[in-house]
C-alpha positions as CSV (number, residue, x, y, z in Angstrom):
1,X,74.8,-82.5,-36.2
2,X,73.4,-83.7,-32.8
3,X,69.8,-84.8,-33.0
4,X,67.1,-85.0,-30.3
5,X,65.2,-88.3,-29.6
6,X,62.4,-89.3,-27.4
7,X,63.4,-92.2,-25.2
8,X,60.0,-92.6,-23.6
9,X,56.7,-90.8,-22.7
10,X,54.0,-91.3,-20.2
11,X,50.9,-89.6,-19.0
12,X,48.4,-89.8,-16.2
13,X,44.8,-90.7,-16.7
14,X,42.8,-87.5,-17.4
15,X,40.1,-86.6,-14.9
16,X,37.2,-84.2,-15.0
17,X,38.4,-80.7,-13.9
18,X,35.6,-80.3,-11.4
19,X,35.3,-80.7,-7.7
20,X,33.9,-84.2,-8.2
21,X,36.5,-85.3,-10.7
22,X,38.6,-88.4,-9.9
23,X,41.8,-86.3,-9.7
24,X,40.4,-83.3,-7.9
25,X,41.8,-84.5,-4.6
26,X,45.4,-84.6,-6.0
27,X,47.5,-81.5,-5.6
28,X,48.9,-80.4,-9.0
29,X,52.5,-80.8,-7.8
30,X,51.8,-84.4,-6.8
31,X,49.9,-85.1,-10.0
32,X,52.9,-83.7,-12.0
33,X,55.3,-85.6,-9.8
34,X,53.6,-88.9,-10.6
35,X,54.2,-88.4,-14.3
36,X,57.8,-87.5,-13.7
37,X,58.5,-90.4,-11.3
38,X,56.7,-92.8,-13.7
39,X,59.0,-91.7,-16.6
40,X,62.1,-92.1,-14.5
41,X,61.0,-95.6,-13.4
42,X,60.1,-96.7,-17.0
43,X,63.4,-95.6,-18.5
44,X,65.6,-96.6,-15.6
45,X,67.7,-93.4,-16.0
46,X,69.7,-92.2,-13.1
47,X,67.7,-89.0,-12.2
48,X,71.0,-87.2,-11.4
49,X,71.7,-87.4,-15.2
50,X,68.8,-85.1,-15.9
51,X,70.1,-81.7,-16.9
52,X,66.8,-79.9,-16.7
53,X,63.0,-80.3,-16.3
54,X,61.0,-78.0,-18.6
55,X,57.3,-78.0,-17.9
56,X,54.2,-76.3,-19.2
57,X,51.4,-75.0,-17.0
58,X,48.8,-72.4,-17.9
59,X,47.1,-71.5,-14.6
60,X,50.3,-70.3,-12.8
61,X,48.6,-69.2,-9.6
62,X,47.8,-70.7,-6.2
63,X,48.7,-74.4,-6.1
64,X,50.3,-74.2,-9.6
65,X,52.5,-71.2,-9.0
66,X,56.0,-70.4,-7.8
67,X,57.6,-72.3,-10.7
68,X,55.5,-75.4,-10.1
69,X,57.9,-77.5,-12.2
70,X,60.6,-77.2,-9.5
71,X,58.3,-78.5,-6.8
72,X,57.1,-81.4,-9.0
73,X,60.7,-82.4,-9.7
74,X,61.5,-82.4,-6.0
75,X,58.2,-84.2,-5.2
76,X,59.2,-86.8,-7.7
77,X,62.4,-87.5,-5.8
78,X,64.8,-86.0,-8.3
79,X,68.0,-84.7,-6.8
80,X,68.1,-81.1,-5.6
81,X,70.8,-80.5,-8.2
82,X,68.3,-81.0,-11.0
83,X,66.8,-77.6,-12.1
84,X,63.4,-77.0,-13.4
85,X,61.5,-74.3,-15.2
86,X,57.8,-73.6,-16.0
87,X,56.8,-72.2,-19.4
88,X,53.6,-70.7,-20.6
89,X,52.5,-70.8,-24.3
90,X,48.9,-71.3,-23.2
91,X,47.5,-74.6,-24.4
92,X,50.8,-75.3,-26.2
93,X,52.9,-74.9,-23.1
94,X,54.1,-78.5,-22.8
95,X,54.5,-78.8,-26.6
96,X,56.7,-75.8,-26.3
97,X,58.6,-77.5,-23.5
98,X,59.3,-80.3,-25.9
99,X,60.6,-77.8,-28.4
100,X,62.8,-76.1,-25.8
101,X,64.1,-79.5,-24.7
102,X,64.9,-80.6,-28.2
103,X,66.6,-77.3,-29.0
104,X,68.8,-77.6,-25.9
105,X,69.9,-81.1,-26.8
106,X,70.6,-80.2,-30.4
107,X,72.6,-77.1,-29.3
108,X,74.6,-79.3,-26.9
109,X,73.4,-77.5,-23.8
110,X,71.7,-80.7,-22.5
111,X,72.5,-84.4,-22.6
112,X,69.2,-85.5,-21.1
113,X,66.1,-83.4,-20.3
114,X,62.5,-84.0,-19.3
115,X,59.7,-82.1,-21.1
116,X,56.4,-82.2,-19.3
117,X,53.2,-80.4,-18.4
118,X,50.4,-80.3,-15.8
119,X,47.1,-78.7,-15.3
120,X,44.7,-79.2,-12.4
121,X,41.6,-77.3,-13.6
122,X,39.6,-78.6,-10.7
123,X,41.9,-76.8,-8.2
124,X,43.1,-73.9,-10.4
125,X,40.1,-72.9,-12.5
126,X,40.6,-71.7,-16.0
127,X,41.3,-68.0,-16.2
128,X,41.9,-67.6,-12.4
129,X,45.4,-66.2,-13.1
130,X,43.8,-63.1,-14.6
131,X,42.2,-62.4,-11.2
132,X,39.7,-60.0,-12.7
133,X,42.3,-57.7,-14.1
134,X,43.0,-56.5,-17.6
135,X,45.9,-58.7,-19.0
136,X,46.2,-56.7,-22.3
137,X,46.8,-53.0,-21.6
138,X,46.0,-49.8,-23.5
139,X,48.1,-50.5,-26.6
140,X,46.5,-53.8,-27.3
141,X,43.1,-52.1,-26.9
142,X,44.2,-49.5,-29.4
143,X,45.5,-52.1,-31.9
144,X,42.2,-54.1,-31.6
145,X,39.6,-51.3,-30.9
146,X,36.6,-53.6,-31.4
147,X,38.0,-55.9,-28.7
148,X,39.2,-59.5,-28.7
149,X,36.8,-62.3,-27.9
150,X,36.7,-65.6,-25.8
151,X,37.8,-68.8,-27.5
152,X,34.3,-70.0,-27.8
153,X,33.4,-67.0,-30.0
154,X,36.6,-67.7,-32.0
155,X,35.4,-71.2,-32.6
156,X,32.0,-69.8,-33.8
157,X,33.8,-67.5,-36.2
158,X,35.8,-70.4,-37.6
159,X,32.7,-72.5,-38.1
160,X,31.1,-69.6,-40.0
161,X,34.2,-68.8,-42.1
162,X,34.7,-72.4,-43.2
163,X,31.0,-73.1,-43.7
164,X,30.8,-75.8,-41.1
165,X,27.4,-77.1,-40.1
166,X,26.2,-78.1,-36.6
167,X,25.8,-81.7,-37.9
168,X,29.4,-81.8,-39.1
169,X,30.7,-80.6,-35.7
170,X,28.5,-83.1,-33.7
171,X,29.4,-86.0,-36.0
172,X,33.1,-85.3,-35.6
173,X,32.7,-85.0,-31.8
174,X,30.8,-88.3,-31.5
175,X,33.5,-89.9,-33.6
176,X,36.1,-88.7,-31.1
177,X,34.3,-90.4,-28.2
178,X,33.7,-93.6,-30.3
179,X,37.4,-93.8,-31.3
180,X,38.6,-93.1,-27.7
181,X,36.2,-95.7,-26.3
182,X,37.3,-98.3,-28.8
183,X,41.0,-97.5,-28.1
184,X,40.5,-98.0,-24.4
185,X,38.6,-101.2,-24.9
186,X,41.3,-102.4,-27.2
187,X,44.2,-101.7,-24.8
188,X,45.6,-98.9,-27.0
189,X,46.3,-96.6,-24.1
190,X,47.7,-99.2,-21.7
191,X,51.3,-98.6,-22.5
192,X,51.1,-94.8,-22.2
193,X,49.1,-94.3,-19.1
194,X,50.5,-94.6,-15.5
195,X,47.6,-95.2,-13.2
196,X,47.6,-93.6,-9.8
197,X,45.7,-93.5,-6.5
198,X,43.6,-90.5,-5.6
199,X,41.3,-89.6,-2.7
200,X,37.7,-90.6,-3.3
201,X,34.6,-88.7,-2.1
202,X,35.0,-90.3,1.3
203,X,38.7,-89.7,1.5
204,X,39.6,-93.3,0.9
205,X,42.1,-93.9,-1.9
206,X,40.8,-95.2,-5.2
207,X,42.6,-96.4,-8.3
208,X,42.4,-94.1,-11.2
209,X,43.2,-96.0,-14.4
210,X,41.3,-94.5,-17.3
211,X,40.3,-91.1,-18.8
212,X,37.1,-89.9,-17.1
213,X,35.5,-87.9,-19.8
214,X,35.2,-90.5,-22.5
215,X,31.5,-91.3,-23.2
216,X,31.1,-94.4,-25.3
217,X,27.3,-93.9,-25.8
218,X,27.7,-90.4,-27.4
219,X,26.0,-90.1,-30.7
220,X,25.4,-87.1,-33.1
221,X,21.7,-87.3,-32.2
222,X,22.5,-86.8,-28.5
223,X,24.8,-84.0,-29.2
224,X,22.3,-82.3,-31.4
225,X,20.1,-81.7,-28.4
226,X,22.6,-79.4,-26.6
227,X,22.2,-75.7,-26.7
228,X,24.9,-73.2,-27.9
229,X,27.4,-72.6,-25.1
230,X,28.5,-69.1,-26.0
231,X,25.5,-67.3,-27.4
232,X,24.9,-64.0,-25.7
233,X,23.3,-60.7,-26.6
234,X,26.7,-58.8,-26.7
235,X,28.1,-61.3,-29.2
236,X,24.9,-61.5,-31.3
237,X,25.0,-57.7,-31.7
238,X,28.6,-57.7,-32.7
239,X,28.5,-60.8,-34.9
240,X,24.9,-61.0,-36.2
241,X,25.6,-63.7,-38.8
242,X,27.2,-66.3,-36.5
243,X,25.6,-69.8,-36.8
244,X,25.8,-70.5,-33.0
245,X,26.9,-74.1,-33.5
246,X,29.4,-74.5,-30.7
247,X,28.2,-76.5,-27.7
248,X,29.7,-78.2,-24.7
249,X,29.4,-81.4,-26.7
250,X,31.6,-80.3,-29.6
251,X,34.1,-78.5,-27.4
252,X,36.9,-80.0,-25.2
253,X,35.9,-80.4,-21.5
254,X,37.8,-79.1,-18.5
255,X,40.3,-81.5,-17.1
256,X,43.1,-82.5,-14.8
257,X,46.2,-84.4,-16.0
258,X,50.0,-84.5,-16.5
259,X,52.4,-86.0,-19.0
260,X,56.2,-86.2,-19.4
261,X,58.8,-87.2,-22.0
262,X,62.5,-88.0,-21.7
263,X,64.6,-86.3,-24.5
264,X,68.2,-87.0,-25.2
265,X,70.6,-87.2,-28.1
266,X,71.1,-90.5,-29.9
267,X,74.7,-90.6,-28.6
268,X,73.6,-90.0,-25.0
269,X,70.9,-92.6,-25.2
270,X,73.4,-95.2,-26.5
271,X,75.9,-94.3,-23.7
272,X,73.2,-94.8,-21.1
273,X,71.9,-98.0,-22.7
274,X,68.5,-96.4,-23.6
275,X,66.5,-97.3,-26.8
276,X,64.9,-94.2,-28.3
277,X,61.3,-94.6,-29.6
278,X,61.3,-91.6,-32.0
279,X,63.4,-88.7,-33.4
280,X,62.1,-85.2,-33.1
281,X,62.4,-84.5,-36.8
282,X,61.2,-80.9,-37.1
283,X,59.3,-78.2,-35.2
284,X,57.8,-74.8,-35.7
285,X,55.8,-72.1,-34.0
286,X,53.8,-69.4,-35.5
287,X,51.4,-66.5,-34.8
288,X,48.1,-65.8,-36.4
289,X,45.0,-63.6,-36.1
290,X,44.2,-63.2,-32.4
291,X,40.5,-62.7,-33.1
292,X,40.1,-66.0,-34.9
293,X,42.8,-67.1,-32.4
294,X,42.7,-70.9,-33.0
295,X,43.6,-71.0,-36.7
296,X,47.4,-70.8,-36.2
297,X,47.6,-74.6,-36.6
298,X,47.1,-74.1,-40.3
299,X,50.2,-72.0,-41.0
300,X,52.1,-73.9,-38.4
301,X,51.4,-77.2,-40.2
302,X,52.5,-75.7,-43.5
303,X,55.6,-74.2,-41.8
304,X,56.8,-77.5,-40.1
305,X,56.2,-79.5,-43.3
306,X,58.3,-77.1,-45.3
307,X,61.0,-77.2,-42.7
308,X,60.9,-81.0,-42.7
309,X,60.9,-81.3,-46.5
310,X,57.8,-83.4,-46.3
311,X,54.2,-83.0,-47.6
312,X,50.9,-83.8,-46.0
313,X,50.7,-87.2,-47.6
314,X,54.0,-88.3,-46.0
315,X,52.5,-88.1,-42.5
316,X,51.1,-91.3,-41.2
317,X,49.4,-90.0,-38.1
318,X,48.2,-86.7,-36.9
319,X,47.4,-85.5,-33.4
320,X,45.5,-82.2,-33.6
321,X,44.2,-80.8,-30.4
322,X,40.4,-80.9,-30.3
323,X,39.9,-77.6,-28.5
324,X,36.7,-77.3,-30.6
325,X,35.5,-79.5,-33.4
326,X,35.4,-76.5,-35.8
327,X,39.2,-76.0,-35.3
328,X,40.1,-79.4,-36.5
329,X,37.6,-79.5,-39.3
330,X,38.8,-76.1,-40.7
331,X,42.4,-77.4,-40.4
332,X,41.5,-80.6,-42.4
333,X,39.9,-78.5,-45.1
334,X,43.0,-76.2,-45.5
335,X,45.7,-78.9,-45.2
336,X,43.9,-81.8,-47.1
337,X,44.9,-84.2,-44.3
338,X,43.3,-87.6,-44.5
339,X,40.6,-87.7,-41.7
340,X,41.3,-91.4,-41.1
341,X,44.8,-90.4,-39.9
342,X,43.7,-87.7,-37.6
343,X,43.3,-88.4,-33.8
344,X,43.1,-92.2,-34.5
345,X,42.5,-93.0,-30.9
346,X,40.2,-90.1,-30.2
347,X,41.0,-86.5,-29.3
348,X,40.6,-83.9,-26.6
349,X,36.8,-83.7,-27.0
350,X,36.7,-87.2,-25.5
351,X,40.0,-87.7,-23.8
352,X,40.1,-84.3,-22.2
353,X,42.2,-81.1,-22.5
354,X,44.3,-80.4,-19.3
355,X,45.7,-77.2,-20.7
356,X,49.4,-77.2,-19.7
357,X,49.7,-81.0,-20.1
358,X,48.0,-81.4,-23.5
359,X,51.0,-80.9,-25.7
360,X,52.9,-83.6,-23.9
361,X,49.8,-85.8,-23.9
362,X,49.5,-85.4,-27.7
363,X,53.1,-86.4,-28.1
364,X,52.7,-89.4,-25.8
365,X,49.6,-90.6,-27.7
366,X,51.3,-89.9,-31.1
367,X,54.2,-92.2,-30.2
368,X,51.7,-95.0,-29.3
369,X,49.7,-94.5,-32.5
370,X,52.8,-94.7,-34.7
371,X,53.9,-97.9,-33.0
372,X,50.4,-99.4,-33.2
373,X,50.0,-98.6,-36.9
374,X,53.6,-99.0,-38.1
375,X,53.7,-95.4,-39.3
376,X,57.0,-93.5,-39.8
377,X,56.1,-89.9,-39.5
378,X,53.7,-88.3,-37.0
379,X,52.7,-84.6,-36.8
380,X,51.1,-82.9,-33.8
381,X,49.8,-79.4,-33.7
382,X,48.1,-77.2,-31.0
383,X,46.0,-74.1,-31.2
384,X,46.8,-71.6,-28.5
385,X,45.2,-68.5,-27.0
386,X,46.4,-65.2,-28.6
387,X,46.6,-66.7,-32.1
388,X,49.6,-69.0,-31.6
389,X,50.3,-72.5,-32.6
390,X,53.1,-75.1,-32.3
391,X,53.7,-78.0,-34.7
392,X,56.0,-80.9,-34.3
393,X,57.0,-83.8,-36.6
394,X,58.4,-87.0,-35.1
395,X,59.9,-90.0,-36.8
396,X,59.3,-93.4,-35.3
397,X,62.6,-95.4,-34.6
398,X,61.4,-98.6,-33.0
């Protein structure tokens, strides 16, 4: 049976997704193109050999619309004959792109394919694609008559259900920053990040080389001073027993970034003289309660482990998206994963969460961590709006 392997992976630095962010002056197509072009240059593959570019993006409106993957591929200099498609599984969009790419290779539909993702939240604000309209319709309203809730409220519901304290959330979040700062200081991200130039405040180009939202001085004591971010009368009336522990400090920030992976079969890699870094061992996707919304990573993890014939102790490194600290801590409780193996170089609370790019970013970092630690198996999982989750297991080859 044909397998699917990751030849290489690269990401951009991650910027603040605000008008004063370091990447705010970069059009999302150009940001995405930088990751694609960097991947082509690193691997040395003839871009004409790429069968498809499958890319994730969540805010598919304005500058990230009109099948933004196609324009990024052309902006990166790929031949016009190389197709591209944009997918949306919310925060898991580029992880789903990896799954689609691997499935295509395994099925024999592709020889070489790029899976990637982009999000410029400074230029395409989160939720702007809804444009003030109802995205659900009358039948969803009938099925969930009490109404669905924003992700921040879901994070509060998770904290309450799993009995998580504010101190636990803040301690986890501070650790994310400390791990990320240590990883940057120790050169752990050097091989995975492709620096780029971006317009500064005065229009002059500046070098962007590091992730902008890592705060080395963050402590649990500092985070304890932040006010709840989602507390409001309407939610207090509906959920009178919520602890109101979720703050900006124990949530992921708003970010800009892009990432890309080259996926082939072992046979194609050998024929092209490429050395794969990892095999895509197993993958799964699942749905879960859309009210709790972010707990899908728990059944997704169980599902992918069963599909792989592995157990939690077999996994050497985990990348679990830190949309909120409560999500990861609840997942740890339910799966029994060793916290020392989870987000070893920090997670999204520190590094950032550029929505459509985050799945590909997790994969890029997971490859680095396995190589740095000598681990064999890595598992990444991503909570997604609507109660969805992707999970992927990779096996280090080099």
